[in-house]
N, C-alpha and C positions, 0 to 999 in steps of 0.2 A: 588247432590254432585258427583263429578267425581271419577271414580275408581282410585286406586293407579297407575296403569300402564298408564292411560291416562294423569295423572298429571306428571308422569315421562317423557312421550313423550313431553309434553309442556315445561317442564323444560329443557330437552335436546335441544329442538329447540331454546329456549331463550338463553341458555348458548352458543350455537353455533353462534347465531347472535351477542351476546355481544363480544365474543372473536374475531370474524371476524372484528367487528367494531374497537376494540382496536388494532388489527393487522394493520389495515389501518392507524389509527391515529399514530401509532408508526413507522411503516416501510415505509409508503407512504407519509404521511403528515408531518412527523417529529414533531408531536405535541401531545404527549401522554396525556391522561386524567386521568390515574390511575397509582399507583405505581407498580413496578415489583412484589412486594409481593401480591398485590390485584389481579394482572393478574394471578399469579401462583395459587392462591386459586380458581379462576374461572376454570382454566384448570384442577386442581386436582378434583374439584367437577364433572366436565364433565367426566373425565376419570373414576372416581369411578362409576358413573351412567351407563356408557357404559359397564363397566366390569360386572355389575349386570344384565343389560338388553341389551345384544349384538344385539338382533333383532331390537332394536330401533335406532341403530347407523345410522346417516345420511351420505350420500355419500360425503358431503362437510365438514365432521367433522374435526376440527383442529387437533384432535389426529391422523388423517390419514397421517399427514405430515411425520412421521418417522415409520410408521407401515408396510411398504411394505417389502416383503420377498426378499432375494437375488435372482437375475436372473441368468440363465445359459448363456443367450445371449439376445440381444435386438431384438425385433420384428421390421420388416420394415413396414412403413405406407406411404400412398400416401397423399400428401398435397392437400387440397381442391383447392388451386390456386398455380401455380408454384412459387417457391421462386427464383426470378430472381436476378442476381448480378448487381452491379452498374458499369457503365463505370467510369474510373478514369481519373483525369487530375492533372497536377503538376505545373501549372503556371497560373498567372492572365490572360494572353492572351488566354489560352485555355478556361478559364471561359467565357471570352468575346465571343469567337467563339461559345461556347455552347449557350449563350444568343442569338446570331445572328441566329443560326439554329432554335431555338425555336420560335423566333418572325417571321422568314421567313415561317416556316411551319404553324404557326397559322395565318399568315397575319395580325399581329397587331404591333403597335408601342412600346408597353410596356407590360411587364409581371410582375405579383407579385410573388415573390419567398419566400420560407420559408427555413431557414437554421438551421440544427440540428447538434450536435456533432456526429462524427463517432466513436462510442465506439469500442475499440479493445477487443472484447469478442467473444462469441460463439452465432451465429444466432439460434433463437428458434422460433417455431410456436406453439401457444396454441389454442386449440379448446374448446369452451364453448358450452354446449348444455343445454337448459332450465336453463341457468344461472349458471350451475355447470361446473367446470373444468373437462373435460372428457379425454383430451389427450394433452401431450406435446411432440414435436418431434424436432429433430435436422434438419438442412437444408439438409444434405445429398447431392444429386446431383441436388437439386432444385425441383425435382418431387417426389423422394422417400427419406424419412428420417428415422431415428431410433426413436422408441417409448421410450422416457425417462420420462414418466409420473411420476413414483415413485420418481425420483430424483427432478423433477420440483416442486413437491408438498412440498419438504423440504424447499424451498425458501420462507421465510415468507413475503417478499414484493409482492409475487404473491397470489392474492385472490383465495381461493378454490370455492367461489361463488361470482358472480358479485354483486356489490352494488345494493341495492333496488332502488337507484335513476337512475339506468340505464334503458333506454327504449328498450334495445335489449336483447332478450333471448338467441339467438344463434349467435356466431361470431367466426371467426378465426383471430387471431392477430399475428403480427410479432414483434420481439424485440431482445434484446441482453442480454445474461446472462454474468455477469462479476464478477470479484473479486476486491473489493476496494484495493487501494495501501496499506493502513494500515493493512487491514486483510491479504493481501498477505505476508507482512513482518512478521507479527505475526505467520502465518502458517509456513513459512519457518524457523523461529527461533525455533518453537516447533519441526519441523522435524529434524533440525540439533541437537537439544538437545537429541532427541530420536535416533540419529545415522542414520536417514533416509536422502535420497537424496533430497536437496531442489529443488523446481520448478525453471525453468529458467526465467519465467516472469508471470505476472498475467493472460495473455490470456491462456497460457498452463495450469496453475493451474485451471482456470475456466473450460476449455474443459475437462481436466482430471477428474475433480470432477463430472461434469454432466454426464460423461460416465462411472461412477462406477456401477458395477452390484449390489452392496449392497447399498441401499438408506441410510443406517445409516452412511456410509462414507461421502456421499454427504451432509447429514444433519450436519456433524461436520465441514464442510468447510464454510467460510464466503462469501457465494454467494449472489448476488443481481441481479435484472433484471430491465431493462428499455424498454418500448415499444414505437413504432413509426408508425405502419401501421395497419389499419383495412382492412385485405385482403378479408374478407367475412362477410356479415351481413344478418340476417334474415329480417332486416328493411332497408329502403332506406338509402344509405350512405350520410354523410354530403357533403355540397357543396365545402368545402375546406379542405386542409390538416390540417390547424390550428383548424378547427371545429372538424375534426376527432380526433385530440389529446385531445380536450375538451371532446369528447364522451368517450375516453378511461379513462380519469381522472374521469369522472362521474361514470364510471363502477368500479372504485377502483383500476385502474392500474396505475403504475408509468410511467410518461413521463419526458423527460428532461426539467428542468427549464431554460436551456440555449438556448432553441429554440426561434428564432426571425423571424419576417416577414419584408420583404423589398420590396420597389416598383421599384428599379432599380438595375442593375447588379453592378453599382458603389458602392452602399450602401452595397451590398453583399460582394464585395471585401474588402471594408474598414473594415467590421465586421470580416471577416476571417483573415485579416492581424493583427488585434488586438489580435487574439487568438493564432497566431503562436508562439509568445514569452511567452504565458501564459498557454500553453497546460499542463504543469506539475503542475499547480495550482488546477486542477480538481481532485476530489477524486479517479477517475478511469482513466485508460489509454485511451487517444483518439489519433488516428493517422490521423485525418483530420476532415473536415466538409462536410456534405451532403447538396447539394442545390437541392430543388425540386420546380417545378411549384406548386403554392398553389391551384389553381383552379382544382377541381375534373373533371369538364367538359373538361377543356383544357388538362388534363392528358389523358383522354379517346381519345380525338382527336389526340394527339401525338402518343399514342400507344407504342409499344415496338418492338425491334428486337427479334431474337430467344433467346438472352441472357440478354439484357439490356433494361430497360425502357428508352424511348427517353425524358422523362420529368424530369429526375433526373441525377445528376452527383456527384461523390465524389471527392472533392478537397483533395489531400493527402499532408500532411505536409512533409517537407524535410525528406528524408529517415532516419530511425533509424536502418536499416539493409542493409548491403552491403557484397559483396564477396571479398575476398582477399586471399593471400597466407600465410599459417602457416610456417614461416621461421624456428622457433625453439621452444622448450619448456624448460624454465629455472625454477629453484627451488628458491622460496622466503621463507625465514625463518621469521615467525611472532613472536610477543612478548611472546606468550605462547609456542614457539618452534615448532608450526605447520608448516609443509612443504607444501607449496601451489604451484602447477604447474602454471606457467604463460606463456601464449602464446605470442611469439614474432611475430608480424605480419608485412607484407609489408604494410607501412602506407596507410590508406584509409580514405577518407572524409565521415563521417556519420553525417548528419544533421548539417553541418557547423563546425564539430570538427574533427581534424585529430587523428585517433586512430592507435596506433602502438603496444599496449599491451592489453591483456584481461585476466581476471581471468579464471582458469579452476577448481577452488575449491579443488579438491583432485584427487588422482590417479584413484579412482572409476569412477569419471566423465569422465576422459580421456578414460577409457576402455569402459564405457557405450556408449559414443558417437563414439567410434571406430576411434579416431583421430590418424593421422600419420603425422610426420614432413614432410613438403612438400605438404600437402593437400591444395586444394582450399577450403576455409571454408566460411560459412555464419556467419557474425559477427553482433551483436545487441548492440545498446546503447539505453536504455529506461529510461526516467526520471532521477532520481538520482542514478540509478543502474550502477555499474561499467561495462564497456564494457565486453561482454562475447561471446564466440564462441558458436553458436547455433548448428551447425552440419557440417560435411565435405560434400563436393559435390563428392560423390563416383564415379559418372559417369565421372568426370574430371581426375581421377587418370591415371598416365602414367606408373606406375611400379617402378618409382624411389623414391617413398616415403619410409620413415624409421619409424619403430615402436619406441615408447617412453618407457623408463624403468626408474622407480624411483631409485635414488641412495641408496646404502646400508649404507653410512656414510653421516653425515651432510656436505653439500658442502661449508660451511663457516668455521666451526671449526674442522671438521673431527671426531666429536664424534659419538657414536652409535645412531642409529635411532630406536625408539620403537613405537609400536602401540598397544593401549589397545584393548581388545577383542570386546568391544561394541562401538568402534569409527571407523569412516571412514578415519581419517587422521593419518599420521605418524608424530612423533615429535622428534626433537633433544633433547637428554637426558641431555644436558649441560646447566644449567640455566645461566651460565656466558658467553655463546656464544655471541660474539659481535653483531651478527645480532639481537638476541633477545633483548639485552640491548638497541640497537638503536631503535627498534620498541617500546619498553616500554617507552623510553624517548619521542619519538614522540607522543605517545598516552597521556602521562602524561602532555605534554605541549600544547595539542590541545585545541581548543576554548571551547568545552563543558566540558573539564576536568579542568586543572589549568589555562588555557588561558594565557600562558607565551609568549608574543609577542617577536619576534626576534629570538627565538630558533627553527629554521627550520631544514630540513634534512641535509643541507650542514654543518651547525655548529655542529649538533649532530654527524655526521660522524667524524669530527675533534676532538670533545671532547672525544669520545670513543677511536678512533685510537691513540690519543696522551696519553691516560691513565689519563687524567684530571678527567673524570667522569666514574665511574664503575656501578652506579645505580642512581635512581632518587634522592636519598638523597644527592648525590654528587653535585647536582646543587646548593645547598644552602650554600656551602663553597667556591664557585667561587668568585674571586675578579676581578676587571677591569685589574689588572696587569697580572693575569693568562690568561685572554682572549686575551690580545694583543699579546701573544706569538703565536697565531694561525694565519694562513694565511688569509688575507683580513679583519681582525677585527681591526678597528682603535680605538683610545682612546675614542672618543665620543660614538661610537656604543657600546664599551665594557661597558661603564657606563650605557647606556640605557638598555642593556641586564640584568645587575645586578639589576637595579631598577625594571625591569619587574619581575625578579625572586623574589625579595623582596616583591613586591605587591601581588604575588600569595599566600603569607603566610596568607592572610586574606580570602581566599576562604572558602566557607562553608564545613563542615564535609562531606556532601554527595558528593560534588565535588571531595574531596580527595579520598573517597571510589571508585568512578568511575575511577579516574585517576590511581589508583593502578593496574588496568587491570586484576582484578579477573575474571576468566573465567565465562561466562554467566551473569555477572553483568553489565547491561547497566545503563544509567543515571537515568531512572525511578526506576529501582530496587534498585539502590544505595540510592535514596531519601527515598524509603519505608523502607530500612534497617536502615538508620540513624534515621528516625522518630520512628521506633519501639524500638530501643535499646538506642539511645541517646548519646552513647559515645563508643570509641574504647575499653575501659575496659569492659563495659557490653557486647559488641559484642564478645570479646575474650572468655568470659565465657559461651557463648550461645552454646547449643547443636544443632545437626542437627534437632532434633524434634522442638526445640525452633524456629529455623530459618524457618522451614517449615510452621509455623503458621502465618508468615508474609504474608500479602496480595500479591498475584501474584507470590509467591515463592514456587516452588515445591521441591521435594527431590533432583533433579539433581542440582539445583542452591544452595540449602542449603548445600549439600555435597561439592560442589566446594568452597564455602566460608569457610567451616570448614577445608577443605584440605589446603587452602591458609594460614589460621591462625595457623595451626599445624606445618607449616614449620619453623624451627628455623631461617633460613635466612630471611624470611619475618618478623618474630617477631623482629629481630635485626634492619631491615629496618624501621619498625614502630617506634621503640624507637628513632632512629636517626631523623625521621621526627618530632616526638614530641619535641625532643631537639632543632630542628630548628624552633620551635614555630609555626608549622602549626596547624590548628584547628582540633582536634581529638574528638570533642564533639559538639552536637547541641547547639547553643545559643538560649536561649529563645527570641523570637521576641518581640520587643517593641509593645505595643498596638497602632500601627500606624493607620492612617486614613483609610487605605485600609484593615484593619484586617477583615478576613472572606470573602473578595471579591475575585472572580475568574475572571481572564481576559483571553482573547484569541486574538491573533494577526493574521491578514490576509492581504496580500499585502505588499508593500515596504514602510518603513518609511524613510523620508528624513533626519530627525534630529538625528537619532541614529540607530544602528543595532538592530535586533530582540533580540540578547543576552543582549545588554545594556538596552533595554526596560524591559526585564524580571528581570534583577537585580534591576532596579528602582522600579518595582512593589513589589518585595519581600522585598526590604529595607523598604518599608512603610507598611509591614505586609500582603500584598496580595499574591495571588498565580496565576500561569499562567498555563493554560491547553493547550492541543494540538488539541482538537476537541470541537465542540459545543454540550453541554449536558444540562440537566436540571439544573445543578449547576452553569453554566456559567452566570456571572452577566453582564459583559461588553465585547463587541467585538470591538476592535480597527481596523478600516479599513484604510489601506494605499493605495498607488497607485497600480493599476492592481490587485485588490483583486481576490481571487479564489471563489470557490463555497461555502466556509464556510460563506461568507458574505450573500449570498442568503438564506442559511439555517438559519442563525441567524435572518434574517428578518422574515422568515416564523414562527420561534419560538418566535417572539416578544421580542427578546433580545435587551438590550440597546446598540445602535450603537454609537460609538465615532469616530469622525474624529481625525487625529493626533493632530490638534490644541487643541481640547477638552481634549484629553488625557494628553497633556503637561500641560494644565491648571489644571487638576486634580492632577498631580504630584506636582504642585506648590501650591496646596491648594486653588486655585481660583475657 
């Protein structure tokens, strides 16, 4: 019979292996085998055993992911192989020239290429010794990088020990640490709620997170990693780049599922062209595609210059960053009274879109970036993010630039401006300020709120300026005759507008809650609140403590909701909306054919919009999610689907074409 300590040693080893296996199934394979609770119980058992027997803790223990101590500074380390940068190209012709050079140097008629997405993250090099992660380093200058091992270990998609199916004990690999778009938005929302400065883009967020001296901060950030190069191996390297990626996958490392192999440059160009318009469908930011010669032997023959490999090139998508002149900074007043500085720019084309304005968030952002009116600035447009100024080009200053100062009175109504002690923004103190009223109306009528077609910015300006509408309840007393008194509103369009307003009375209670524009209450939070309380009467009697118990709602959001409901003006507004017969309670759904089923949409539908499809599903008792999870039942795939379709197939979800989805709606 084994002694107690030997039995504990074996149990610690078994728990470490089990948890590492489940980490891979969850974070790499997207196919978990156990529940979150069961996983937590395994981790707790391991943690308890390690606390009692610290001398038995393994170097690859999952508990080491967040156990590092804060550093004073990062140590510098030398990479085993230089991390070269890629040569860039920006046109199909340049790709063809690259192909001609490669074939000429190799003296062959055709070359097989492999194409991978170019992730806009932070380059990283991992070193595994005897199968255990021993070091993680940033790229640095390509020869010397910073040791960020403690932070790398917090990323759960990175294995602390290579899979037992790997044939390689020691290797150095290259990849990219990134922050998924959804995680980036959530992180920024939490930072704004806490009064902290939001990150400018996912790349900055990832880079800033991986270079935190305290690993606990990195562990709190939604970081992921994808790998693409085996730069050193204790065993002979595979014959092709595609086989190299297979080796990485066998070792338990994530690689891109979007990688493809092609036999001609024409096929490569066709593939890249198909992704130029779909780049925003991927869960992370990509700024191009990397084209590599697939053969390892041909890669060696082609070699490299001092900076770039000759066997690879990065095709960059149309620029999302350009420089232009900051002509002025104006103040925009939002629906909550927030004063937002807006950059007025000399128009510049960024990725096919002319940009002449960009958000500056708040006065602290202007000060932090040291912006001056007249500066030459770097402007960025990324995905669905509003264009924003990244930084001024200090070296281009002439001395004629002017500093920016926030106004002391509201530029619209002249009321006083206030700033709470825990907030970064200043606000107009007048709830009746016409700018606030207009913004509240625009939000109320937007697609995700009450979806009132035909009530756009131009009409809203006239409605408020003429005095016809003073708040959102005023929309429901409008008549066609009142609307025809406005410029450009004909009799036919006035009837259509009133009909659209009338149709909005049937929108669900949660849509109304979102439309009210309560601070910190987005569409998802509004659904959770509506589901938890059921009616406006129940919500009005809820305390901050009651609200805080709702899933996903913290004290900040709960206090914001309570503050809104305690305002007599808002209470009067709610009474008028009830009198206008808007839905102020959750209706019990019929036991429809889709009851209990969760759908997800990816790609473009031809027969209806995404919003219309969501309404159709909910009308039949179903629900619609935003990401593929264990609870997703059906994934409807339209034209040009994103990575969610691939994830759904990996998780063996039921895939529906648009035709099959329509048939399901019709009960066929």
